[in-house]
KOLLOVEX-562608 format. One record per residue (C-alpha): x, y, z; residue in three letters; residue number from 1. Coordinates in pm, 1 decimal, decimal comma. Each point is the difference from the previous one (the first is absolute). Last residue first. Example, Ala and Ser with C-alpha at 12.3 -4.5 7.8 and 13.67 -1.06 7.14 Angstrom:
REM KOLLOVEX-562608
1367,0 | -106,0 | 714,0 | ser | 2
-137,0 | -344,0 | 66,0 | ala | 1
END
This chain:
REM KOLLOVEX-562608
9518,4 | 8644,2 | -4339,8 | phe | 553
108,2 | 362,3 | -9,7 | asn | 552
-271,4 | 176,0 | -194,5 | trp | 551
100,0 | 268,8 | -247,2 | cys | 550
-158,8 | 337,2 | -62,0 | lys | 549
159,1 | 168,2 | -299,6 | asp | 548
-175,2 | 321,8 | 102,2 | ser | 547
-69,1 | 65,2 | -369,8 | lys | 546
-206,5 | -317,2 | -25,4 | leu | 545
-203,1 | 89,5 | 309,6 | leu | 544
-63,9 | 350,9 | -135,7 | val | 543
-121,1 | -156,8 | -325,5 | glu | 542
-232,3 | -226,3 | 196,1 | phe | 541
-144,1 | 306,4 | 169,8 | glu | 540
-65,6 | 178,0 | -332,3 | ala | 539
-153,0 | -305,1 | -171,7 | lys | 538
-236,3 | -97,7 | 279,8 | pro | 537
127,8 | -259,0 | 246,8 | leu | 536
-74,7 | -366,4 | 68,7 | ala | 535
106,7 | -81,9 | 356,6 | gln | 534
364,4 | -3,9 | 90,5 | ser | 533
260,2 | -230,9 | 153,6 | phe | 532
-213,3 | -176,7 | 257,4 | phe | 531
-305,0 | 92,8 | -207,9 | his | 530
65,6 | -269,6 | -257,8 | gly | 529
230,0 | -115,8 | -277,2 | gln | 528
268,5 | -263,5 | 4,5 | ile | 527
265,4 | -145,1 | -230,1 | glu | 526
224,9 | -304,0 | -31,4 | asp | 525
-119,2 | -237,8 | 274,4 | cys | 524
298,8 | -193,0 | 127,1 | asp | 523
-148,5 | -185,8 | 299,5 | his | 522
184,6 | 201,2 | 265,1 | val | 521
-96,8 | 328,9 | -166,8 | cys | 520
-367,2 | -100,2 | -17,7 | leu | 519
-3,8 | -86,0 | 371,3 | phe | 518
170,1 | 329,4 | 86,4 | ser | 517
-258,9 | 196,6 | -197,6 | leu | 516
-293,3 | -169,4 | 172,9 | glu | 515
161,9 | 67,9 | 338,6 | arg | 514
73,3 | 361,8 | -91,2 | gln | 513
-360,0 | 92,1 | -82,7 | asn | 512
-262,6 | 49,7 | -270,8 | glu | 511
111,7 | -186,8 | -312,3 | val | 510
-307,9 | 0,9 | -225,7 | gly | 509
139,3 | -166,9 | -310,3 | glu | 508
303,5 | -228,5 | -20,4 | ala | 507
178,0 | 0,3 | -337,6 | ile | 506
179,2 | -312,8 | -123,6 | val | 505
215,1 | 8,9 | -315,9 | thr | 504
-32,0 | -305,4 | -223,8 | met | 503
282,4 | -232,0 | -102,3 | asn | 502
-222,3 | -310,4 | 9,5 | met | 501
173,3 | -140,4 | 308,5 | ser | 500
-25,6 | 347,9 | 147,7 | his | 499
-379,4 | -6,3 | -37,6 | ala | 498
-30,9 | -341,4 | 170,4 | met | 497
223,4 | 100,1 | 290,0 | gln | 496
-185,4 | 326,1 | 59,4 | ile | 495
-341,2 | -169,7 | -23,7 | ile | 494
102,7 | -274,6 | 242,5 | ala | 493
130,2 | 252,7 | 254,4 | ile | 492
-325,7 | 196,9 | -27,5 | thr | 491
-217,8 | -307,8 | 47,7 | ile | 490
197,1 | -115,7 | 305,7 | ala | 489
-12,5 | 345,9 | 160,2 | ala | 488
-371,6 | 38,2 | -66,9 | asn | 487
-60,3 | -336,8 | 166,7 | gln | 486
227,3 | 79,4 | 292,6 | arg | 485
-170,7 | 329,8 | 81,1 | asp | 484
224,5 | 182,1 | 247,1 | asp | 483
267,6 | 162,6 | -220,7 | ala | 482
-241,4 | 13,1 | -296,0 | ile | 481
-242,5 | 222,3 | 187,8 | asp | 480
-129,2 | 130,8 | -337,9 | arg | 479
228,1 | -116,1 | -280,9 | ile | 478
-237,5 | -269,8 | -125,2 | phe | 477
-296,8 | 241,2 | -28,5 | ser | 476
237,7 | 247,8 | -168,0 | lys | 475
6,3 | -209,4 | -317,0 | asp | 474
339,0 | -123,3 | -111,4 | ile | 473
93,7 | 167,9 | -327,8 | lys | 472
176,9 | -217,4 | -258,1 | leu | 471
238,3 | 142,5 | -254,7 | ala | 470
138,8 | -67,7 | -346,3 | asp | 469
-275,8 | -225,2 | -131,7 | phe | 468
21,7 | -198,1 | -326,4 | pro | 467
-286,1 | -251,2 | 38,1 | leu | 466
23,4 | -377,0 | 43,8 | arg | 465
195,1 | -2,6 | 325,9 | lys | 464
-216,2 | 267,9 | 161,7 | pro | 463
-297,0 | -210,4 | -127,8 | tyr | 462
88,0 | -309,4 | 203,6 | ser | 461
-40,8 | 105,5 | 362,4 | leu | 460
-370,2 | 74,4 | -40,8 | ser | 459
-120,5 | 223,5 | 281,1 | ser | 458
-339,7 | 59,0 | -160,5 | tyr | 457
-11,5 | 348,9 | 143,5 | gly | 456
140,4 | 130,8 | 328,3 | thr | 455
343,0 | -157,9 | -24,3 | gly | 454
165,8 | 268,1 | -211,6 | phe | 453
-155,8 | 344,3 | 35,5 | asp | 452
161,8 | 117,4 | -325,9 | asp | 451
194,3 | -218,9 | -244,5 | ile | 450
259,9 | 222,8 | -164,8 | ala | 449
111,5 | 71,9 | -357,3 | ile | 448
296,9 | 221,2 | -100,2 | arg | 447
-20,4 | 170,9 | -339,6 | ile | 446
293,8 | -49,9 | -238,5 | gly | 445
-202,8 | -4,5 | -321,7 | met | 444
71,0 | -372,5 | -37,4 | asp | 443
-129,3 | -48,8 | 354,5 | arg | 442
-319,5 | 184,2 | -91,4 | trp | 441
-54,3 | -213,3 | -312,5 | val | 440
55,2 | -320,8 | 195,8 | thr | 439
-229,4 | 118,7 | 276,5 | phe | 438
-282,3 | 69,3 | -247,7 | ala | 437
16,7 | -349,7 | -151,4 | gln | 436
21,7 | -168,6 | 340,0 | ser | 435
-295,4 | 199,9 | 130,0 | ala | 434
-211,0 | -87,8 | -302,2 | ala | 433
74,6 | -370,3 | 52,2 | ala | 432
-61,9 | 25,5 | 375,4 | glu | 431
-349,0 | 139,6 | -45,2 | asp | 430
-178,6 | 40,3 | 333,5 | gln | 429
314,6 | -132,1 | 169,1 | leu | 428
191,8 | 323,4 | -39,7 | ile | 427
-282,8 | 220,4 | 128,9 | leu | 426
-45,5 | -216,3 | 307,9 | gly | 425
370,5 | 5,7 | 80,3 | glu | 424
17,0 | 379,1 | -6,2 | thr | 423
192,6 | 210,6 | -251,1 | leu | 422
273,3 | 260,6 | 51,5 | glu | 421
169,5 | 177,2 | -291,1 | leu | 420
351,0 | 132,2 | 69,9 | glu | 419
139,5 | 291,8 | -197,7 | leu | 418
359,8 | 127,1 | 25,4 | phe | 417
131,0 | -258,9 | -248,4 | lys | 416
-247,3 | 139,7 | -256,4 | pro | 415
210,6 | 320,4 | -38,5 | asp | 414
-239,9 | 291,5 | 45,3 | leu | 413
-35,5 | 235,8 | -299,4 | his | 412
-349,5 | 102,7 | 121,1 | thr | 411
-154,9 | -40,4 | -346,9 | glu | 410
197,1 | -314,5 | -81,2 | arg | 409
-77,3 | -164,2 | 334,6 | leu | 408
-366,4 | 94,1 | -35,0 | ile | 407
-13,5 | -150,6 | -351,6 | gln | 406
155,4 | -328,2 | 114,6 | ser | 405
-245,6 | -29,6 | 288,8 | val | 404
-287,5 | 89,9 | -235,8 | arg | 403
106,7 | -264,7 | -254,4 | glu | 402
25,3 | -262,3 | 274,1 | thr | 401
-347,0 | 90,5 | 128,8 | leu | 400
-165,6 | 3,0 | -344,2 | asn | 399
-207,7 | -315,6 | 41,6 | lys | 398
-157,0 | 123,2 | 322,4 | arg | 397
-47,3 | -289,1 | 239,4 | asp | 396
314,2 | 102,0 | 189,6 | phe | 395
-144,8 | 342,6 | 69,5 | gln | 394
-321,2 | -152,2 | 138,6 | arg | 393
202,3 | -244,8 | 212,4 | ala | 392
193,7 | 289,2 | 150,5 | ser | 391
369,9 | 70,8 | -60,2 | val | 390
183,6 | 146,7 | 298,8 | asn | 389
289,9 | 237,7 | -62,8 | val | 388
352,6 | -31,0 | 139,3 | ala | 387
247,2 | 283,6 | -61,1 | val | 386
373,9 | -80,0 | -9,7 | arg | 385
249,1 | 258,5 | 115,6 | leu | 384
273,3 | 212,0 | -152,3 | pro | 383
179,3 | 225,4 | 252,6 | pro | 382
-119,2 | 359,9 | -42,0 | leu | 381
152,9 | 203,9 | -282,2 | gly | 380
-302,2 | 212,4 | -83,9 | glu | 379
-42,0 | -203,6 | -320,3 | thr | 378
-26,4 | -314,6 | 212,0 | gln | 377
-273,3 | 158,6 | 208,3 | trp | 376
-187,5 | 98,2 | -317,7 | ala | 375
29,6 | -356,7 | -134,7 | lys | 374
-162,3 | -133,4 | 316,3 | thr | 373
-272,6 | 263,7 | -27,5 | gln | 372
-89,5 | -94,8 | -359,7 | arg | 371
-2,5 | -370,1 | 81,7 | cys | 370
-219,4 | 52,3 | 308,4 | ala | 369
-248,6 | 222,6 | -185,3 | thr | 368
-27,3 | -239,5 | -297,4 | glu | 367
-54,3 | -304,0 | 220,0 | leu | 366
-245,0 | 179,7 | 229,6 | val | 365
-200,9 | 121,1 | -301,4 | trp | 364
-9,9 | -354,6 | -140,4 | glu | 363
-125,3 | -129,1 | 333,5 | gly | 362
-279,2 | 259,4 | 2,4 | leu | 361
-95,4 | -84,7 | -358,8 | pro | 360
-17,7 | -370,7 | 95,4 | ala | 359
-161,2 | 46,0 | 344,2 | ile | 358
-297,8 | 186,7 | -142,8 | leu | 357
-210,4 | -307,7 | -80,9 | gly | 356
-264,9 | 95,8 | 257,3 | met | 355
61,6 | -302,3 | 224,1 | glu | 354
376,7 | 48,6 | -15,4 | glu | 353
-32,0 | 371,9 | 81,3 | ala | 352
-222,8 | -83,8 | 296,5 | met | 351
248,4 | -261,3 | 122,6 | pro | 350
275,3 | 269,7 | -23,3 | ile | 349
-213,9 | 272,2 | 164,1 | phe | 348
-53,5 | -136,0 | 349,7 | glu | 347
319,2 | -191,6 | 77,0 | ala | 346
183,3 | 285,9 | -171,7 | pro | 345
-115,7 | 218,1 | 292,6 | ser | 344
-139,9 | 338,4 | -99,1 | val | 343
207,1 | 305,6 | 99,0 | arg | 342
-212,7 | 313,4 | 27,9 | gly | 341
-374,0 | -46,9 | 19,4 | arg | 340
-88,8 | 321,3 | -183,6 | lys | 339
240,9 | 34,6 | -295,8 | pro | 338
93,8 | -372,9 | 15,7 | his | 337
377,4 | -53,2 | -11,0 | asn | 336
26,4 | -354,0 | -132,5 | trp | 335
326,7 | -191,2 | 44,5 | arg | 334
177,4 | -229,1 | -245,1 | val | 333
303,2 | -204,1 | 99,4 | leu | 332
332,0 | -13,4 | -186,4 | ala | 331
239,4 | -244,6 | 167,8 | glu | 330
346,0 | 142,7 | 41,1 | ala | 329
352,2 | -110,5 | -79,9 | gly | 328
361,9 | -20,6 | 107,4 | ile | 327
-18,0 | 188,0 | 328,5 | ile | 326
316,4 | -85,7 | 188,5 | lys | 325
63,7 | -231,0 | 295,0 | gly | 324
291,3 | -153,1 | -191,1 | thr | 323
-59,2 | -374,5 | 48,1 | lys | 322
-371,5 | 36,9 | 87,9 | ile | 321
-95,4 | 183,9 | -318,1 | glu | 320
-285,3 | 234,2 | 87,7 | ile | 319
-325,1 | 57,4 | -190,7 | gln | 318
-153,2 | 341,2 | 63,0 | pro | 317
-377,6 | 49,6 | -28,1 | glu | 316
-83,4 | 263,5 | -264,2 | tyr | 315
-332,2 | 183,2 | -15,2 | tyr | 314
-178,6 | 75,6 | -327,2 | val | 313
-281,2 | 253,7 | 12,0 | glu | 312
-357,7 | -10,9 | -119,5 | phe | 311
-225,0 | 307,2 | 0,6 | glu | 310
107,2 | 110,6 | -346,9 | ser | 309
-350,7 | 119,7 | -93,3 | arg | 308
-38,8 | -236,7 | -295,9 | lys | 307
131,5 | -290,4 | 207,8 | leu | 306
-239,7 | 79,6 | 284,7 | ala | 305
-310,0 | 31,6 | -218,2 | asn | 304
-87,4 | -368,7 | -6,1 | arg | 303
89,1 | -24,2 | 369,4 | leu | 302
-238,0 | 283,1 | 90,1 | cys | 301
-284,5 | -175,2 | -181,0 | thr | 300
86,9 | -326,8 | 172,5 | glu | 299
9,3 | 176,9 | 335,4 | gln | 298
-344,5 | 147,1 | -56,8 | thr | 297
-133,3 | -342,0 | -99,4 | phe | 296
152,8 | -152,5 | 311,9 | lys | 295
-151,1 | 270,8 | 218,2 | asn | 294
-339,8 | -53,8 | -160,9 | ile | 293
37,1 | -375,5 | 44,3 | tyr | 292
88,1 | 39,7 | 369,2 | asn | 291
-290,1 | 242,2 | 43,0 | asn | 290
-237,1 | -259,1 | -145,6 | ala | 289
135,6 | -265,4 | 237,1 | val | 288
-65,3 | 228,6 | 296,4 | lys | 287
-345,7 | 98,4 | -125,6 | ala | 286
-107,1 | -363,6 | 8,5 | thr | 285
-166,0 | -204,4 | -272,2 | tyr | 284
-78,7 | -359,0 | 88,1 | phe | 283
232,5 | -274,5 | -117,0 | gln | 282
-71,6 | -327,2 | -176,3 | tyr | 281
220,5 | -303,2 | -61,0 | lys | 280
143,7 | -218,4 | -274,8 | asn | 279
281,5 | 249,2 | -57,9 | gly | 278
347,8 | 32,6 | 150,1 | gly | 277
-44,5 | 285,0 | 247,7 | gln | 276
88,6 | 247,5 | -276,3 | glu | 275
-298,1 | -127,3 | -197,6 | gln | 274
-231,7 | 53,0 | 296,7 | ser | 273
126,6 | 357,6 | 36,7 | asn | 272
-70,5 | 57,3 | -368,4 | tyr | 271
-355,6 | -119,2 | 68,1 | met | 270
-41,4 | 247,3 | 288,5 | ala | 269
99,8 | 288,8 | -227,0 | thr | 268
-235,4 | -124,9 | -270,7 | tyr | 267
-286,1 | -9,3 | 253,7 | ala | 266
82,5 | 361,6 | 83,9 | asn | 265
-24,1 | 105,2 | -364,8 | lys | 264
-325,2 | -193,8 | -44,4 | leu | 263
-155,9 | 163,7 | 306,3 | leu | 262
113,8 | 345,2 | -110,3 | glu | 261
-140,9 | -46,1 | -349,3 | glu | 260
-331,2 | -139,0 | 128,6 | gly | 259
-85,8 | 286,4 | 231,4 | asp | 258
-24,2 | 31,1 | 377,7 | asn | 257
337,3 | -140,4 | 94,3 | gly | 256
172,6 | -229,3 | 247,2 | asp | 255
-254,9 | 35,4 | 281,0 | gly | 254
-309,1 | 12,0 | -223,7 | pro | 253
52,9 | -245,6 | -156,9 | ser | 252
260,5 | -266,9 | 66,1 | leu | 251
320,1 | -63,2 | -193,7 | ser | 250
136,1 | -346,5 | -73,2 | ile | 249
315,7 | -112,9 | -178,8 | gly | 248
42,8 | -347,7 | -141,1 | met | 247
297,5 | -197,9 | -130,8 | ser | 246
-78,2 | -310,2 | -201,3 | ala | 245
106,9 | -358,6 | -51,6 | thr | 244
22,7 | -217,4 | -309,1 | val | 243
20,6 | -376,4 | -39,7 | tyr | 242
14,0 | -210,9 | -315,4 | leu | 241
-78,4 | -370,2 | -22,1 | glu | 240
68,3 | -173,9 | -329,5 | ser | 239
-229,9 | -144,0 | -268,4 | gly | 238
25,7 | 297,8 | -232,8 | lys | 237
-79,6 | 235,4 | 288,7 | val | 236
-181,2 | -140,5 | 303,0 | ile | 235
-27,6 | 273,2 | 258,9 | met | 234
84,8 | -63,9 | 364,4 | ala | 233
-162,7 | 204,7 | 276,1 | gln | 232
186,2 | 318,4 | 96,5 | ala | 231
-278,7 | 232,6 | -121,5 | val | 230
-248,0 | -176,9 | 229,6 | ile | 229
225,9 | 24,4 | 304,4 | asp | 228
71,9 | 368,4 | -62,6 | leu | 227
-374,2 | 70,2 | -33,1 | ile | 226
-74,4 | -178,3 | 329,0 | asn | 225
270,2 | 197,4 | 179,6 | arg | 224
-150,4 | 322,7 | -135,5 | ala | 223
-349,3 | -101,4 | 115,8 | ile | 222
126,7 | -53,9 | 355,5 | lys | 221
190,9 | 328,4 | -4,3 | ala | 220
-312,9 | 187,3 | -111,6 | ala | 219
-190,6 | -138,9 | 298,3 | asp | 218
299,6 | 86,0 | 216,7 | gln | 217
-49,2 | 367,2 | -76,6 | lys | 216
-346,5 | -13,4 | 154,9 | glu | 215
-353,7 | 83,3 | -116,4 | ala | 214
49,6 | -93,3 | -363,8 | val | 213
-147,2 | 145,1 | -320,7 | pro | 212
17,0 | -235,8 | -301,5 | glu | 211
343,8 | -19,5 | -154,1 | leu | 210
141,7 | 208,1 | -282,4 | val | 209
268,5 | -186,2 | -192,6 | ile | 208
255,9 | 156,1 | -232,2 | ala | 207
222,0 | -224,2 | -211,0 | phe | 206
361,1 | 28,6 | -106,5 | glu | 205
181,7 | -239,8 | -234,8 | ala | 204
51,6 | 248,4 | -284,7 | ser | 203
-184,5 | 322,2 | 83,9 | glu | 202
-350,5 | 0,1 | 151,5 | leu | 201
-246,1 | -286,5 | 1,5 | arg | 200
-321,5 | 56,4 | 191,2 | ala | 199
-194,8 | -197,0 | 262,0 | val | 198
-292,2 | 168,6 | 176,7 | ile | 197
-222,8 | -103,4 | 294,8 | asn | 196
188,1 | -292,1 | 152,2 | ile | 195
-142,9 | -160,4 | 316,2 | lys | 194
-180,1 | -273,5 | -197,6 | glu | 193
332,2 | -173,3 | -37,9 | thr | 192
230,9 | -158,2 | -259,1 | cys | 191
-199,1 | 53,6 | -319,1 | asn | 190
130,6 | 322,8 | -154,7 | ser | 189
341,9 | -42,6 | 158,7 | leu | 188
29,0 | -352,8 | -133,7 | arg | 187
-95,7 | 104,8 | -353,4 | glu | 186
247,7 | 288,7 | 3,3 | ala | 185
267,9 | -239,6 | 128,4 | val | 184
-70,0 | -235,2 | -289,3 | lys | 183
8,5 | 284,9 | -251,2 | cys | 182
332,1 | 123,9 | 134,3 | leu | 181
144,2 | -352,4 | -3,4 | val | 180
-111,1 | -52,7 | -360,2 | tyr | 179
162,8 | 330,2 | -94,5 | asp | 178
328,6 | -114,3 | 155,2 | gly | 177
-25,6 | -330,6 | -183,7 | ile | 176
-42,0 | 184,3 | -329,5 | asp | 175
277,4 | 237,8 | 107,0 | his | 174
258,4 | -276,2 | 1,2 | gly | 173
114,7 | -268,7 | 243,4 | leu | 172
334,5 | 144,7 | 114,0 | thr | 171
-32,7 | 374,4 | -64,0 | ser | 170
-374,0 | 29,4 | 58,3 | asn | 169
7,3 | -221,7 | 310,4 | ile | 168
293,7 | 193,3 | 143,1 | arg | 167
-180,9 | 325,5 | -69,3 | asn | 166
-287,7 | -122,4 | 219,1 | ile | 165
236,2 | 8,0 | 299,0 | arg | 164
-269,5 | 71,1 | 257,3 | asp | 163
-351,2 | 79,6 | -123,1 | leu | 162
-114,9 | 344,1 | 110,8 | ser | 161
-317,4 | 57,4 | 203,8 | leu | 160
-124,9 | 349,6 | 87,8 | ile | 159
-282,9 | -4,7 | 254,0 | val | 158
-263,3 | 253,7 | 103,8 | val | 157
-176,9 | -86,5 | 326,7 | pro | 156
-327,1 | 190,5 | 60,9 | ile | 155
-58,0 | 74,8 | 369,2 | met | 154
-335,8 | -26,2 | 176,2 | glu | 153
-174,7 | 289,8 | 175,9 | pro | 152
-236,6 | 106,1 | -283,2 | leu | 151
-48,0 | 360,4 | -114,9 | glu | 150
254,8 | -9,3 | -282,3 | lys | 149
-78,9 | -352,2 | -124,9 | gln | 148
-195,6 | 109,4 | -308,3 | lys | 147
256,8 | 265,3 | -88,8 | asp | 146
280,3 | -251,8 | 46,4 | leu | 145
-172,2 | -251,0 | -228,7 | leu | 144
-63,9 | 256,6 | -273,6 | leu | 143
365,1 | 109,4 | 7,5 | ser | 142
117,0 | -362,5 | -5,2 | leu | 141
-211,9 | -74,6 | -306,6 | gln | 140
132,2 | 297,0 | -197,7 | glu | 139
360,7 | -47,5 | 104,0 | arg | 138
-21,7 | -370,7 | -81,3 | leu | 137
-152,2 | 77,5 | -341,3 | leu | 136
303,8 | 206,6 | -100,3 | ser | 135
252,0 | -231,7 | 165,2 | arg | 134
-122,9 | -302,5 | -194,9 | asn | 133
-305,7 | -215,7 | 68,1 | pro | 132
73,2 | -368,1 | -61,3 | leu | 131
-12,8 | -142,7 | -352,9 | asn | 130
319,3 | -195,1 | 81,4 | thr | 129
206,5 | 84,1 | -309,5 | leu | 128
-177,4 | 308,8 | -143,3 | cys | 127
-32,7 | 171,0 | 337,7 | asp | 126
-333,6 | 178,4 | 24,4 | his | 125
-104,0 | 365,3 | 2,0 | gln | 124
69,1 | 111,7 | -356,1 | his | 123
-89,5 | -337,5 | -144,2 | arg | 122
-343,7 | 8,9 | 164,6 | his | 121
-72,9 | 351,7 | -123,8 | leu | 120
111,3 | -96,1 | -352,2 | ala | 119
-206,9 | -319,9 | -2,6 | ile | 118
-314,5 | 185,6 | 109,5 | gln | 117
60,5 | 278,9 | -252,3 | ile | 116
51,0 | -248,0 | -284,0 | thr | 115
-323,1 | -182,0 | 88,5 | thr | 114
-195,0 | 325,7 | 11,9 | his | 113
131,4 | 114,3 | -339,4 | leu | 112
-58,1 | -337,9 | -163,9 | asn | 111
-362,1 | 1,3 | 119,8 | lys | 110
-57,0 | 345,6 | -150,2 | glu | 109
99,5 | -127,1 | -342,7 | glu | 108
278,1 | 179,5 | -181,3 | phe | 107
35,0 | 238,1 | -296,2 | pro | 106
272,8 | 81,5 | 64,5 | lys | 105
308,2 | -209,0 | 92,2 | val | 104
42,6 | -88,2 | 366,0 | ile | 103
344,5 | -13,0 | 161,8 | tyr | 102
45,2 | -103,6 | 363,0 | gly | 101
221,0 | 35,4 | 306,2 | phe | 100
256,4 | 208,8 | -185,0 | pro | 99
378,2 | -26,6 | 48,3 | lys | 98
87,5 | 343,5 | -149,0 | thr | 97
249,4 | -154,4 | -246,2 | ala | 96
-278,5 | -221,5 | -133,2 | asn | 95
-189,5 | 309,4 | -116,3 | val | 94
294,8 | 129,2 | -203,3 | arg | 93
37,2 | -332,8 | -180,8 | arg | 92
-376,1 | -29,0 | -50,6 | leu | 91
-12,8 | 346,0 | -154,4 | thr | 90
289,1 | -79,6 | -237,2 | asn | 89
-150,8 | -335,1 | -96,5 | glu | 88
-343,7 | 137,1 | -93,4 | asp | 87
-302,5 | -58,8 | 224,0 | ala | 86
-158,9 | 343,8 | 27,2 | tyr | 85
-374,6 | 32,6 | 68,1 | ala | 84
65,9 | 53,7 | 367,8 | thr | 83
-99,3 | -90,7 | 355,5 | leu | 82
320,2 | -55,1 | 201,3 | tyr | 81
-8,3 | -134,9 | 355,4 | val | 80
230,0 | 175,1 | 248,6 | val | 79
105,2 | -104,3 | 350,9 | pro | 78
92,3 | 275,2 | 250,1 | ile | 77
358,5 | -9,6 | 128,3 | gln | 76
-16,8 | 376,7 | 70,6 | phe | 75
308,9 | 150,0 | -160,7 | arg | 74
115,2 | -280,5 | -231,4 | ser | 73
-345,6 | -119,5 | -103,7 | arg | 72
-148,7 | 346,7 | -41,0 | ile | 71
305,8 | 113,8 | -196,8 | glu | 70
-16,4 | -300,6 | -231,8 | glu | 69
-376,0 | 41,3 | -50,4 | ala | 68
39,0 | 366,6 | -99,8 | ala | 67
257,3 | -90,0 | -266,5 | thr | 66
-224,0 | -277,6 | -129,6 | ile | 65
-309,3 | 220,9 | 4,3 | gly | 64
147,5 | 269,3 | -221,0 | asp | 63
173,3 | 318,7 | 102,2 | ile | 62
-60,1 | 357,6 | -125,6 | glu | 61
-374,7 | 27,9 | 52,7 | gly | 60
-294,3 | -204,2 | -126,8 | gln | 59
33,5 | -375,4 | 3,4 | leu | 58
81,2 | -298,4 | -224,5 | asn | 57
98,8 | -289,1 | 224,6 | val | 56
-314,5 | -36,5 | 211,9 | asp | 55
58,1 | -85,9 | 365,0 | met | 54
-222,1 | -169,9 | 258,7 | leu | 53
179,4 | 73,8 | 328,8 | val | 52
-31,8 | -223,5 | 306,9 | leu | 51
-5,1 | 32,1 | 380,2 | asp | 50
-37,7 | 377,3 | -23,0 | pro | 49
242,0 | 234,5 | 179,1 | arg | 48
-229,4 | 305,7 | 6,5 | phe | 47
246,2 | 289,4 | -30,1 | glu | 46
302,5 | -158,6 | -165,5 | ala | 45
-213,3 | -207,8 | -236,3 | ala | 44
-200,0 | 311,0 | -91,6 | ser | 43
313,9 | 198,5 | -80,7 | glu | 42
147,3 | -283,3 | -208,9 | ile | 41
-324,4 | -50,0 | -193,5 | ala | 40
-40,4 | 374,2 | -55,4 | glu | 39
340,9 | 13,4 | -169,9 | glu | 38
-82,0 | -304,1 | -211,5 | gly | 37
-315,1 | 163,7 | -127,9 | ser | 36
-376,8 | -61,6 | 5,4 | tyr | 35
-101,5 | -54,2 | 359,6 | val | 34
-287,1 | -187,3 | 165,4 | ile | 33
12,6 | -11,5 | 377,8 | gly | 32
27,4 | -196,3 | 323,5 | thr | 31
-255,3 | -256,0 | -119,1 | ile | 30
-113,0 | -236,1 | 275,9 | ser | 29
-68,5 | -360,7 | -94,3 | tyr | 28
-324,2 | -178,5 | 92,8 | gly | 27
-75,5 | -182,9 | -324,1 | arg | 26
-253,8 | 264,7 | -106,8 | ser | 25
271,3 | 259,7 | 61,0 | ile | 24
223,7 | -185,6 | -244,1 | leu | 23
-258,0 | 0,4 | -280,2 | ser | 22
-90,2 | 365,3 | 52,2 | asp | 21
369,9 | 99,4 | -10,4 | ser | 20
66,5 | -200,1 | -316,0 | ile | 19
-296,0 | 164,4 | -174,3 | asp | 18
114,7 | 345,8 | 118,3 | glu | 17
353,0 | -58,3 | -134,1 | ala | 16
-128,0 | -120,7 | -338,2 | ile | 15
-216,3 | 313,4 | -36,8 | ile | 14
284,6 | 226,2 | 120,4 | ser | 13
251,7 | -111,7 | -261,6 | glu | 12
353,4 | 83,0 | 122,9 | asp | 11
2,2 | -276,8 | 262,3 | glu | 10
178,3 | -21,7 | 336,2 | val | 9
-232,6 | -165,4 | 254,2 | ile | 8
117,3 | -14,7 | 363,0 | leu | 7
-125,9 | -293,6 | 206,2 | ile | 6
-59,6 | -32,5 | 374,7 | lys | 5
-62,3 | -338,0 | 160,7 | lys | 4
-251,4 | -27,8 | 285,5 | asn | 3
-252,3 | -206,7 | -194,7 | ser | 2
262,3 | -261,2 | -96,3 | met | 1
END
């Protein structure tokens, strides 16, 4: 403890000097002796001691408890109280500052030293595994890098995260999860002589600093050994339990010259391992880091896009084969990025789903499409049906039906002009909930369609059990349908099945005359696709409606 710095805050100078002499004799360094709460905060900010000894009753405007709270919150410096006060009100206020010790005056010198040692240990060690925490890791890693600076070897810095630990906590309980963390900590501490430092960071994440290596492959060999040891069976309550880990590795000095940069880059490599499925290690590369930076930038832009009105609804015409007229449109969202221009939905929709933004985005599309459809009707254009996709995140929201009803009321759109499209996978995640929602929607007059039929679970029984109005054949079955016998057979079967259940059939992605002719011959009801028109922005779709364009089938 000889390198630890301590700040003494005590309004009686004689007591403060005695404490200082005692601590110096034990090898501690005293950053200062101050007499007020204001001075304590200033001194903590300037010298950043490892520990503050704090009296409660001080000179100045603020007492020791108020000063301790600010020091803890601003600088994360542990505080031990030295005070003659032990009443309930003082203790209640003290506890709120999360102290690392409380000694009532008068006290024995031995008790003071023991409390300081425990406080310093607690501040820099994880309470569950007793491994060094992030604070001590930074300190030890900095010393190690300084020592190694002039030597040719590389220092590997590793971030290890246990895969799917949340599943253990949720299914077996947090007690089992804590046991697993402790067991892994024990294995990491003992698994190889090549490990220099092991620390526990947040949740199920550990940092490992290996001994210097001459070659990158030396670090790879140790990493594989660590993964194998972590993956060994654990016996928990008489049963075997297995866990795996994802590891990221950065190498000093090539991947960073200071501890913070090395840890950050090791985290980046670890996230890459997780995305690859886990139970593996990855080395840091600048390319992967740039990909994450770009992704983070895009996520930030996406979060702000709704606020900045960067999204736009496009409308893809749906054509009735018997009349050749536009009878509906599918509402599709597009992102007009201020710098990148048009961003592909294939890029931002999965990102929105991952970030939990797909539900508010889907709700905005629904409201915008309903409002615009009503506006076209008010202008005297032929009434048409608007189809809006419902995402899994939207469907999981308990208030979805209420929001749909509210949007219809606010936009004054007759429910018969709204079609809600859901995928097979979404429906089968919770068929009971789907059935309940569909019944309410049907009673409201809303039309319900299965989207991308055939690409999900492909169950032929749930269309019979659930109240669908329409079935959309996925474009993957329509592509080259005139020449692909398998696609042709599947499409014919889908059309016949849907008609037998009194459902309308819509073919997506019709691109050419041969595909259209096939669908006409086999009694498909409606089509959409680029052969008639691609999805159009509001103004262009309105021009198309006013032109009364009709296809002669």
